[in-house]
C-alpha positions as CSV (number, residue, x, y, z in Angstrom):
1,M,-24.6,1.0,7.5
2,L,-24.0,0.9,3.9
3,D,-20.4,0.3,4.4
4,H,-21.5,-2.9,6.3
5,L,-23.6,-4.1,3.4
6,F,-20.5,-3.5,1.0
7,L,-18.1,-5.6,2.9
8,L,-20.9,-8.1,3.2
9,T,-21.4,-8.3,-0.6
10,T,-17.9,-8.7,-1.2
11,L,-17.4,-11.9,0.8
12,A,-16.6,-15.2,-1.0
13,Y,-17.5,-18.3,0.2
14,A,-14.4,-20.1,1.4
15,G,-15.9,-23.7,2.0
16,P,-14.8,-26.0,4.7
17,S,-11.8,-24.3,6.4
18,A,-9.5,-25.3,9.2
19,E,-10.0,-21.4,10.5
20,S,-14.0,-22.1,11.2
21,A,-13.0,-23.0,14.8
22,E,-10.9,-20.1,15.4
23,L,-13.4,-17.8,13.8
24,E,-16.3,-19.3,15.8
25,G,-14.3,-18.3,19.0
26,K,-13.9,-14.8,17.9
27,V,-17.3,-14.7,17.1
28,Q,-18.3,-16.1,20.5
29,A,-16.1,-13.4,22.2
30,L,-18.0,-10.7,20.3
31,F,-21.2,-12.0,21.6
32,E,-20.1,-12.2,25.3
33,D,-21.9,-9.1,26.4
34,C,-24.8,-10.4,24.6
35,T,-25.2,-13.3,27.0
36,M,-26.6,-11.0,29.7
37,C,-29.8,-11.7,27.9
38,H,-29.2,-14.6,25.8
39,D,-27.7,-17.4,28.0
40,T,-28.6,-21.0,28.7
41,S,-31.5,-20.4,30.5
42,G,-33.4,-19.1,27.8
43,D,-36.4,-21.0,26.0
44,P,-35.6,-22.1,22.3
45,S,-38.9,-21.6,21.3
46,D,-38.9,-18.0,22.5
47,P,-37.3,-15.4,20.2
48,G,-35.7,-13.8,23.2
49,G,-34.5,-17.0,24.2
50,L,-31.5,-17.5,21.9
51,D,-28.6,-19.2,23.6
52,L,-25.4,-17.2,22.8
53,E,-23.4,-18.7,25.7
54,S,-23.2,-22.2,24.4
55,P,-20.9,-23.2,21.5
56,L,-22.3,-21.1,18.4
57,S,-22.1,-24.3,16.3
58,A,-25.4,-25.4,18.0
59,L,-26.7,-22.4,15.9
60,I,-25.8,-24.3,12.4
61,G,-28.7,-25.2,10.2
62,R,-31.3,-24.4,13.2
63,K,-34.3,-22.2,12.4
64,S,-35.1,-19.2,14.4
65,A,-38.1,-19.0,16.6
66,A,-38.9,-15.6,15.3
67,V,-39.1,-16.4,11.4
68,D,-38.9,-19.1,8.9
69,K,-35.0,-18.8,8.2
70,L,-32.0,-20.6,9.5
71,L,-30.0,-18.8,12.0
72,V,-26.8,-19.9,10.5
73,D,-27.1,-21.0,7.0
74,P,-23.7,-22.4,6.6
75,G,-21.8,-21.1,3.9
76,N,-24.1,-18.5,3.2
77,P,-24.0,-15.4,5.1
78,A,-26.5,-13.5,3.2
79,G,-29.4,-16.1,3.9
80,S,-28.5,-16.4,7.8
81,Y,-31.1,-14.5,10.2
82,L,-28.4,-13.8,12.6
83,I,-27.1,-11.7,10.0
84,E,-30.4,-9.9,9.2
85,K,-30.5,-9.4,12.9
86,L,-27.1,-7.7,13.1
87,V,-27.6,-5.4,10.2
88,G,-31.2,-4.6,11.1
89,A,-32.7,-5.6,7.5
90,E,-36.2,-4.9,6.8
91,G,-38.7,-7.4,7.9
92,I,-36.7,-8.8,10.8
93,D,-38.6,-9.5,14.1
94,G,-38.1,-6.8,16.9
95,E,-35.1,-4.7,16.9
96,I,-31.6,-4.5,15.4
97,M,-29.2,-6.5,17.7
98,P,-27.6,-5.8,20.0
99,V,-30.7,-4.4,21.6
100,G,-30.1,-0.8,23.0
101,D,-26.6,-0.6,21.9
102,D,-24.6,0.8,19.2
103,P,-24.9,-1.4,15.9
104,Y,-21.9,-3.6,15.1
105,S,-19.0,-2.0,13.1
106,A,-18.1,-3.1,9.7
107,E,-15.4,-5.1,11.1
108,Q,-17.4,-6.9,13.6
109,L,-20.0,-7.9,10.9
110,K,-17.3,-9.0,8.6
111,L,-15.9,-11.2,11.4
112,V,-19.6,-13.0,11.7
113,S,-19.9,-13.3,8.0
114,D,-16.5,-14.7,7.6
115,W,-17.3,-17.6,10.2
116,I,-20.6,-18.4,8.3
117,A,-19.0,-18.3,5.1
118,S,-16.2,-20.8,6.3
119,L,-18.8,-23.4,7.4
120,P,-19.3,-26.3,5.1
121,A,-22.6,-25.8,2.9
122,S,-25.5,-27.9,3.6
123,T,-26.4,-30.7,1.5
124,S,-29.7,-31.5,3.5
125,D,-32.9,-31.7,1.4
126,D,-34.4,-29.9,4.5
127,A,-32.0,-27.1,4.5
128,A,-33.8,-23.8,3.9
129,P,-33.6,-22.3,0.8
130,D,-30.6,-19.9,0.0
131,N,-32.7,-17.5,-1.3
132,G,-31.7,-18.2,-5.2
133,G,-28.0,-18.5,-4.6
134,G,-27.2,-22.1,-4.1
135,T,-23.8,-22.3,-2.6
136,D,-22.4,-19.8,-5.4
137,P,-20.9,-17.0,-3.6
138,G,-21.7,-14.4,-5.8
139,A,-25.3,-15.2,-5.6
140,A,-25.6,-15.4,-2.0
141,A,-23.9,-12.2,-1.4
142,A,-26.2,-10.4,-4.0
143,V,-29.2,-11.0,-1.7
144,V,-27.7,-9.3,1.5
145,P,-30.8,-7.8,3.2
146,A,-31.0,-3.9,3.1
147,P,-30.7,-2.5,6.6
148,A,-33.8,-0.5,8.2
149,A,-33.1,3.0,8.9
150,A,-30.3,3.3,11.3
151,K,-31.0,5.2,14.6
152,G,-28.4,7.1,16.5
153,T,-27.4,6.9,20.1
154,K,-29.7,8.1,22.7
155,P,-28.5,11.0,24.9
156,F,-28.9,9.1,28.2
157,R,-29.1,5.4,28.7
158,G,-31.6,5.4,31.6
159,I,-35.1,7.0,31.4
160,T,-34.1,8.7,34.6
161,Q,-30.8,10.4,35.3
162,I,-30.5,10.0,39.4
163,V,-33.8,11.8,40.1
164,L,-34.3,13.9,36.9
165,P,-36.2,12.4,34.1
166,T,-34.3,12.2,30.8
167,T,-35.3,12.7,27.3
168,T,-34.8,8.8,26.8
169,T,-37.7,6.6,26.4
170,L,-38.1,2.9,26.4
171,G,-39.8,2.4,23.2
172,R,-42.8,1.0,21.7
173,N,-44.0,-2.2,23.7
174,T,-41.2,-2.3,26.1
175,L,-41.5,-2.5,30.0
176,Q,-39.0,-1.7,32.5
177,Y,-39.0,-2.7,36.2
178,R,-36.6,-0.2,38.4
179,I,-35.4,-0.3,41.7
180,D,-34.2,3.2,43.5
181,H,-32.6,3.1,46.9
182,R,-31.1,5.4,49.2
183,F,-29.1,4.3,52.4
184,G,-29.3,6.4,55.7
185,R,-27.0,9.5,56.2
186,I,-23.5,9.1,56.3
187,G,-21.9,10.5,59.3
188,T,-24.8,9.6,61.7
189,E,-23.5,7.6,65.0
190,R,-23.3,3.9,64.4
191,G,-24.7,4.5,60.9
192,A,-21.8,2.0,59.4
193,F,-21.4,4.7,56.3
194,G,-25.2,4.8,56.2
195,L,-25.7,1.1,55.8
196,D,-27.3,0.9,59.5
197,A,-29.5,3.7,59.0
198,G,-33.0,4.2,57.9
199,V,-33.6,3.3,54.0
200,V,-35.5,5.0,51.6
201,M,-36.8,3.1,48.6
202,S,-38.8,3.1,45.3
203,M,-40.0,0.1,43.1
204,G,-41.6,1.0,39.8
205,M,-42.9,0.0,36.4
206,S,-42.5,1.9,33.4
207,Y,-43.9,1.2,29.9
208,G,-43.4,2.3,26.5
209,I,-46.8,2.9,24.6
210,L,-45.2,4.3,21.6
211,D,-41.7,5.5,20.3
212,G,-41.3,8.4,22.6
213,W,-44.1,8.1,24.9
214,D,-43.9,6.3,28.1
215,V,-46.2,5.7,31.0
216,M,-44.9,4.9,34.9
217,L,-46.1,4.1,38.3
218,R,-44.0,3.9,41.4
219,R,-44.2,3.7,44.8
220,S,-41.9,5.1,47.5
221,S,-41.5,4.7,51.2
222,T,-40.9,8.3,52.1
223,R,-44.3,9.5,52.9
224,K,-45.9,6.3,51.6
225,N,-46.1,8.0,48.3
226,Y,-47.6,6.9,44.9
227,E,-46.8,8.4,41.8
228,L,-48.4,8.0,38.1
229,G,-46.5,9.9,35.5
230,T,-46.1,10.1,31.7
231,K,-43.3,11.2,29.4
232,Y,-43.5,12.4,25.8
233,V,-40.4,13.2,23.8
234,P,-41.5,14.4,20.5
235,L,-38.2,15.6,19.0
236,R,-35.5,13.1,19.6
237,Q,-31.8,13.2,18.6
238,E,-31.3,9.3,18.0
239,D,-33.9,10.1,15.2
240,G,-31.8,12.7,13.4
241,A,-33.1,15.9,15.5
242,P,-30.2,18.1,16.5
243,V,-31.3,17.9,20.1
244,S,-34.0,15.9,21.9
245,V,-37.0,17.8,23.5
246,G,-39.8,16.4,25.7
247,G,-41.8,16.7,28.9
248,Y,-42.8,15.0,32.0
249,T,-45.9,15.3,34.1
250,S,-47.0,13.2,37.1
251,L,-49.9,13.2,39.7
252,E,-48.9,12.0,43.2
253,Y,-50.8,10.9,46.3
254,F,-49.1,10.7,49.9
255,R,-50.8,8.3,52.1
256,D,-48.7,9.0,55.5
257,F,-50.5,9.9,58.6
258,D,-51.3,13.9,59.1
259,V,-49.3,14.9,55.9
260,A,-50.0,18.1,54.5
261,N,-50.9,18.5,50.9
262,R,-51.7,14.8,50.2
263,W,-52.7,15.4,46.4
264,T,-49.9,17.0,44.3
265,G,-48.5,17.3,40.5
266,N,-45.5,18.2,38.6
267,F,-44.6,19.4,35.3
268,Q,-41.1,19.3,33.9
269,A,-39.4,20.2,30.7
270,M,-36.2,18.8,29.2
271,V,-34.0,19.3,26.6
272,S,-30.7,17.3,26.1
273,R,-28.1,16.6,23.5
274,L,-25.2,14.2,23.0
275,W,-22.1,15.7,22.0
276,F,-19.2,14.0,20.4
277,D,-20.7,10.5,21.1
278,R,-19.1,10.6,24.6
279,W,-20.8,13.5,26.5
280,S,-24.6,13.8,27.4
281,T,-25.9,16.9,28.6
282,M,-29.5,18.0,29.6
283,L,-31.4,21.2,31.0
284,T,-34.6,21.1,32.7
285,L,-37.3,23.2,34.0
286,G,-39.9,22.0,36.5
287,Y,-42.9,23.3,38.4
288,H,-44.1,21.2,41.2
289,L,-47.5,21.7,43.0
290,R,-47.8,21.9,46.9
291,T,-44.3,20.8,47.8
292,N,-44.6,21.2,51.6
293,H,-45.6,17.7,52.9
294,N,-44.4,18.3,56.4
295,A,-47.1,16.8,58.9
296,R,-47.4,19.8,61.1
297,V,-46.4,22.9,59.1
298,I,-45.3,25.4,61.8
299,V,-44.2,29.4,60.9
300,D,-43.0,32.0,63.2
301,R,-44.6,35.6,62.0
302,G,-42.6,37.3,65.0
303,E,-45.4,36.5,67.4
304,G,-44.5,32.9,67.9
305,P,-44.8,29.7,66.3
306,E,-48.4,28.9,65.0
307,P,-49.6,26.1,62.7
308,V,-50.3,27.2,59.1
309,E,-51.5,25.7,55.6
310,D,-48.9,26.0,53.5
311,R,-49.6,25.1,49.6
312,R,-46.7,27.0,48.0
313,D,-45.4,25.7,44.9
314,T,-41.9,25.2,43.7
315,M,-39.8,26.0,40.7
316,V,-36.7,24.0,39.7
317,V,-34.1,24.5,37.1
318,G,-31.9,21.6,36.5
319,F,-28.8,20.3,34.8
320,A,-27.4,16.7,34.3
321,S,-24.7,15.1,32.4
322,T,-22.9,11.7,31.7
323,I,-19.4,11.3,30.5
324,W,-19.1,7.5,28.4
325,L,-15.9,5.7,29.1
326,G,-14.6,2.7,27.3
327,K,-14.4,1.6,23.8
328,K,-18.2,0.2,24.1
329,R,-19.2,3.3,26.3
330,R,-20.8,1.0,28.8
331,W,-19.3,2.8,31.8
332,G,-20.6,6.6,32.5
333,I,-19.8,9.3,35.1
334,D,-23.1,10.6,36.1
335,M,-23.7,13.9,37.7
336,E,-27.0,15.6,38.7
337,Y,-27.8,19.2,40.3
338,F,-31.0,21.1,40.4
339,L,-31.8,24.5,42.3
340,P,-35.1,25.5,43.7
341,I,-35.7,29.2,42.7
342,P,-36.6,31.7,45.1
343,D,-38.3,35.0,44.1
344,G,-36.6,37.0,46.6
345,G,-39.5,37.9,48.7
346,E,-40.2,37.5,52.4
347,P,-41.8,35.1,53.0
348,N,-41.0,33.6,49.3
349,T,-43.8,33.0,46.9
350,F,-42.1,29.6,46.4
351,Y,-41.5,26.7,48.8
352,Y,-37.9,26.0,48.9
353,R,-35.9,23.6,51.4
354,G,-33.4,26.1,53.2
355,G,-35.4,29.2,52.6
356,D,-37.7,30.4,54.9
357,A,-39.5,27.2,55.2
358,D,-36.4,26.1,57.0
359,P,-33.9,28.6,57.7
360,D,-31.3,26.1,58.9
361,G,-31.7,23.7,55.9
362,A,-29.3,23.4,52.9
363,K,-29.4,26.4,50.4
364,I,-27.2,24.7,47.8
365,G,-29.8,22.9,45.9
366,A,-29.7,18.9,45.3
367,W,-26.5,17.3,44.0
368,A,-25.5,13.7,42.9
369,L,-22.4,12.4,41.4
370,G,-21.6,8.6,40.7
371,G,-21.1,6.1,38.0
372,S,-23.5,3.7,35.9
373,Y,-22.9,0.8,33.8
374,Y,-25.3,-0.1,30.7
375,T,-25.7,-3.4,29.1
376,G,-28.5,-4.5,26.8
377,K,-31.5,-4.6,28.9
378,H,-29.7,-3.8,32.2
379,F,-29.0,-0.4,33.8
380,F,-27.1,-0.1,37.0
381,Q,-25.8,3.0,38.9
382,V,-24.3,4.0,42.0
383,F,-23.8,7.5,43.4
384,F,-23.5,9.9,46.5
385,T,-26.2,12.5,46.9
386,N,-27.4,15.1,49.4
387,N,-31.0,14.3,48.5
388,R,-32.4,11.4,50.0
389,S,-35.7,11.9,48.2
390,I,-36.9,9.7,45.1
391,N,-40.5,10.7,44.1
392,T,-40.6,14.0,42.1
393,N,-42.4,16.0,44.2
394,L,-40.4,15.7,47.6
395,A,-37.1,15.6,45.7
396,A,-38.0,19.0,44.1
397,S,-37.3,21.5,47.0
398,G,-33.9,20.5,47.5
399,G,-31.2,18.5,49.3
400,Q,-31.7,17.6,52.9
401,S,-28.2,17.9,53.7
402,G,-25.5,20.9,53.3
403,N,-21.7,21.0,53.2
404,P,-20.9,17.4,53.4
405,F,-17.4,18.2,55.0
406,N,-18.8,20.5,57.9
407,D,-21.8,19.0,59.7
408,P,-21.9,19.5,63.3
409,S,-24.2,16.5,63.8
410,A,-21.8,13.9,62.3
411,E,-19.5,11.5,64.4
412,H,-16.4,13.5,64.4
413,D,-14.7,10.9,66.5
414,N,-14.3,9.0,63.4
415,P,-12.6,11.0,60.7
416,L,-14.2,8.9,57.9
417,N,-17.5,9.8,59.1
418,E,-17.2,13.4,59.5
419,I,-19.6,14.1,56.2
420,N,-23.0,14.6,55.5
421,F,-24.8,12.9,52.4
422,F,-26.3,9.7,51.3
423,L,-25.4,6.3,49.1
424,G,-27.7,5.4,46.7
425,F,-28.2,3.0,43.6
426,N,-30.5,2.5,40.9
427,L,-31.2,-0.6,39.0
428,G,-33.5,-1.1,36.1
429,R,-34.4,-4.2,33.9
430,R,-36.1,-3.9,30.5
431,F,-38.5,-6.4,28.9
432,T,-39.7,-6.4,25.2
433,L,-43.2,-7.4,25.2
434,G,-45.6,-8.5,22.3
435,K,-43.3,-11.0,20.6
436,N,-45.0,-14.1,21.5
437,A,-48.5,-12.3,20.7
438,K,-47.5,-11.3,17.2
439,K,-45.9,-15.1,16.4
440,R,-49.2,-16.7,17.9
441,K,-51.2,-14.3,15.4
442,Q,-48.7,-15.3,12.4
443,K,-49.4,-19.0,13.3
444,K,-53.4,-18.8,13.5
445,A,-53.5,-16.7,10.2
446,A,-51.3,-19.5,8.3
447,A,-53.4,-22.3,10.0
448,T,-56.7,-20.6,9.1
449,G,-55.4,-19.4,5.6
450,G,-55.6,-15.8,6.5
451,N,-58.9,-15.8,7.7
């Protein structure tokens, strides 16, 4: 970030320039991705409602809704709050912009500064003070704010890869609404590639209490499940650690009729690393309690089938990875695999799908492969998987389909349907909370003289 400041402090005020319109167009293009959150529908009185979709000239001479400073002080980049938000200066309201993405490069910051410097300096008596610089370029440049401590890129963009929780957390006072969706099995008769078959879905909310500490509550249609979980990541690569290390634990309740083991729990440990700013990897180890939720558990011990109470647990080892594509690394190729671990006994100490609990089931564990797109506060992911379950405890025991190209129950009359897995997507939207409350407190303190 120091090189960014060096470039800003060497800028000279150019005065009125015929190039202002051209520079504004380039800055508008730079902010194009920001319009996902900052569009014309925003509330001007809300700091998060800044409109970057309209012509940027509307920001000139206008005060920020967050602090008592001009968003764009014409001719004075150092005195413009827009620049402070982009460099992450001390004292800014909220996070460095663009939120959740890599900070702007030195060249991008220079472009914004060149545009502001090219604007005719304001001569209005109501203009905000230029921090002691007047229109003198040297004075204005000398007070360019120091940046906050720069954070690195998080190993994963989403707080969940596909099923496995990641070492990424939301951050303090951040709320995320998330939908996880699985279509029916591809290859079933009249299934229309799974779109006409039965659907499994989950809706949930996650909240960042502190940096590195999230809580989550979600509801899944499978077994009418509720899951309350928390994630804590004390060691984070984005804060300078060599790897990110954390844990996730949750309590689940199944409301479906006649379900075995209504109350269950999960414990997962994760370690991840981002390599070369392009490749994310993560290893997980999970222990999941009472993972057999079949309504009527039947076991044949050689004397015929008989009902039993199966309260075995499942131990799972998992791996997740994403390769980031494009200049801005918004596109990702995502994969996930986890394998329930048997102990080799007969019967096994651990429950796992495809073992002695389901001899005809898949023994290859659970896999998923797809792609994702991330921008600002939005996250979208689409994938194929052999695991239709979403909530942690049901997913732990493995996939529900075996070899995707050799399924005897598939619709063989249609060669496109001679496969056996599921199509799914995950969608998340983040909201930063607490800004309006902070603003109200500041106004109240100012009105009462701090009392």
